[in-house]
C-alpha angles and dihedrals in degrees: 000000000000120000111279122238088247139350091260112129093241093052092050091047091050092055091048090051090051090057094046090052088057094057111110109227116253115260136194089260092059100036132078123191130183145161126239118244111265096023092120089056092058118111114273093011115121112237091234094051117141095183110141116238096182133041138178120189129181114213127189128201109220102215136097097261097052101030110143095009112122120211113207118206116193129180136158150158125235094024125150092250137032110216145136118210145147117229122194111195114200121221115261119256119267089238118061110207094162132038124233098017124165119231120261111252141196109210126196109188113201098180144045106020100359113234146150119215142153125229112207129184107230134169119243107230117243116228116195 
């Protein structure tokens, strides 16, 4: 969001609303849904059920500040972990010194065990 005119609750809310209005709605081309294996064998679930139990959607904010920055929303049922977190993946460097590197990330874990940490791809030095 852009800086509000003041720190008054209404001014902050107005800036948040402006950003939300710039979010392009999710579409079938940017959304994946699925169903975990064994869901149809659960109690009270019809064997022919096609109800999704997992979804990933990519949202884009159509304004100058967030142009080209994808926001990934993931949620699911029956996953290995129960967690809520925000992950900011940084763009890869223009120069690729190493192959098969993971992106650097800033992670804000909301639950469980609240935390803020940064994951950085580093090279382990070779002695010898």
